[in-house]
C-alpha positions as CSV (number, residue, x, y, z in Angstrom):
1,M,-19.2,-0.3,-4.6
2,N,-20.0,-2.7,-1.9
3,M,-16.7,-3.1,-0.1
4,S,-16.3,-6.7,-1.3
5,G,-14.5,-8.9,1.1
6,D,-13.7,-11.9,-1.1
7,I,-10.9,-10.3,-3.2
8,R,-7.3,-11.4,-2.7
9,V,-5.2,-8.2,-2.7
10,K,-1.8,-8.6,-4.4
11,T,1.5,-7.0,-3.9
12,D,4.8,-7.4,-5.7
13,R,6.4,-10.7,-4.5
14,K,9.7,-8.9,-4.1
15,Y,8.2,-6.9,-1.2
16,R,7.0,-10.0,0.7
17,N,9.6,-9.7,3.4
18,L,9.0,-6.0,3.8
19,Y,5.3,-6.4,4.2
20,N,5.9,-9.1,6.8
21,D,8.7,-7.2,8.6
22,L,6.7,-3.9,8.7
23,K,3.7,-5.7,10.0
24,N,5.8,-6.8,12.9
25,F,7.6,-3.4,13.5
26,A,5.5,-0.5,12.3
27,V,1.9,-1.3,11.3
28,G,-0.8,-3.5,12.7
29,D,-1.9,-5.4,9.6
30,M,-1.1,-5.8,5.9
31,H,-4.0,-3.7,4.8
32,E,-2.6,-0.7,6.7
33,L,0.7,-0.8,4.9
34,F,-1.1,-1.3,1.6
35,F,-3.2,1.7,2.3
36,L,-0.2,3.8,3.1
37,C,1.6,2.7,0.0
38,S,-1.5,3.3,-2.1
39,C,-1.8,6.8,-0.8
40,L,1.9,7.5,-1.5
41,G,1.6,6.3,-5.0
42,F,-1.6,8.3,-5.6
43,R,-0.2,11.5,-4.2
44,A,2.9,11.1,-6.4
45,K,0.6,10.3,-9.4
46,K,2.6,7.1,-9.9
47,K,1.4,3.6,-10.7
48,K,3.4,0.5,-11.4
49,N,1.9,-2.7,-12.8
50,L,2.5,-5.9,-10.9
51,G,2.8,-7.8,-14.1
52,G,3.5,-11.5,-13.4
53,N,5.1,-10.5,-10.0
54,G,1.8,-10.2,-8.1
55,E,1.4,-12.4,-5.1
56,D,-1.7,-12.7,-2.8
57,R,-1.0,-10.8,0.4
58,F,-4.4,-10.4,2.2
59,W,-8.1,-10.5,1.8
60,S,-10.1,-7.4,1.0
61,R,-12.4,-8.1,4.0
62,T,-9.6,-6.7,6.2
63,I,-9.8,-3.3,4.5
64,T,-11.7,-0.8,6.7
65,P,-14.7,1.2,5.5
66,E,-12.5,4.4,5.8
67,E,-9.8,2.9,3.6
68,Y,-12.4,1.8,1.1
69,A,-13.9,5.3,1.1
70,C,-10.4,6.7,0.3
71,Y,-10.0,4.1,-2.5
72,Y,-13.3,5.2,-4.0
73,A,-12.3,8.9,-3.7
74,M,-9.0,8.1,-5.5
75,M,-10.9,6.4,-8.3
76,L,-13.3,9.2,-8.6
77,E,-10.5,11.7,-8.8
78,E,-8.7,9.7,-11.4
79,S,-11.9,9.3,-13.5
80,N,-13.0,13.0,-13.3
81,M,-15.9,12.0,-11.0
82,D,-17.3,9.3,-13.3
83,L,-19.4,7.2,-10.9
84,S,-19.0,4.1,-13.1
85,A,-15.4,4.0,-12.0
86,I,-16.4,2.8,-8.5
87,K,-18.9,0.1,-9.6
88,D,-16.5,-2.8,-9.5
89,D,-14.5,-3.4,-6.4
90,T,-12.2,-5.9,-8.2
91,T,-11.2,-3.1,-10.6
92,I,-10.7,-0.6,-7.7
93,I,-8.5,-3.1,-5.9
94,S,-6.5,-3.7,-9.0
95,E,-5.9,0.0,-9.5
96,M,-4.9,0.4,-5.8
97,E,-2.4,-2.5,-6.3
98,K,-0.7,-0.4,-8.9
99,Y,-0.6,2.7,-6.7
100,A,0.6,0.6,-3.8
101,N,3.4,-0.9,-5.9
102,A,4.6,2.5,-6.8
103,G,4.1,3.7,-3.3
104,M,6.3,1.0,-1.9
105,E,9.1,2.1,-4.2
106,I,8.6,5.7,-2.9
107,L,8.7,4.4,0.7
108,L,11.8,2.4,0.1
109,D,13.7,5.2,-1.8
110,D,12.6,8.1,0.5
111,F,12.6,6.4,3.9
112,L,13.1,2.6,4.4
113,S,16.4,2.2,2.7
114,E,18.3,3.2,5.8
115,Y,16.4,0.5,7.8
116,C,17.1,-2.3,5.4
117,S,19.9,-4.7,5.6
118,S,20.9,-6.7,2.6
119,G,18.1,-6.7,0.0
120,L,14.6,-5.9,0.9
121,K,14.7,-7.0,4.6
122,L,14.4,-4.8,7.6
123,D,17.4,-4.8,9.9
124,S,15.8,-5.5,13.3
125,S,18.8,-4.1,15.2
126,I,18.2,-0.6,13.9
127,S,14.4,-0.7,13.7
128,K,13.4,0.1,17.2
129,E,12.6,3.7,16.3
130,L,11.0,2.7,13.0
131,P,7.3,3.3,14.1
132,K,8.1,6.9,15.3
133,A,10.2,7.6,12.3
134,L,7.5,6.3,10.0
135,L,4.9,8.6,11.5
136,H,7.3,11.5,11.1
137,F,7.9,10.5,7.4
138,I,4.1,10.3,6.8
139,Y,3.6,13.7,8.5
140,E,6.3,15.2,6.2
141,Q,4.4,13.9,3.1
142,L,1.3,16.0,4.0
């Protein structure tokens, strides 16, 4: 539990374009989208392993202390408050990758599908209202 900054955080390679597009349209950085997806997956109690599809997306040093605090809280909740669950940041990030992978599916199914053109790529011609719509979607999830 030291907020390690030297871990490469992975996401499913099929979401590469979405992470890049959303970084340009709706979020400031990759770690913010990863955090949102992790929270969505955790709230839905869904995890999805990356398997062999994991691809390095960003360094853990970009994760804010507030985001790390939430990740620690999620791990404690998942482990019935077993403090040993938050000893190893690599394990924590690995678990958050599973939540984020499931969370991206939720985000796609429940929100992003209408903003995507063919495949998993945002259609920039209809994405002008995306930041405001994303905030509304997040608010509805609360």
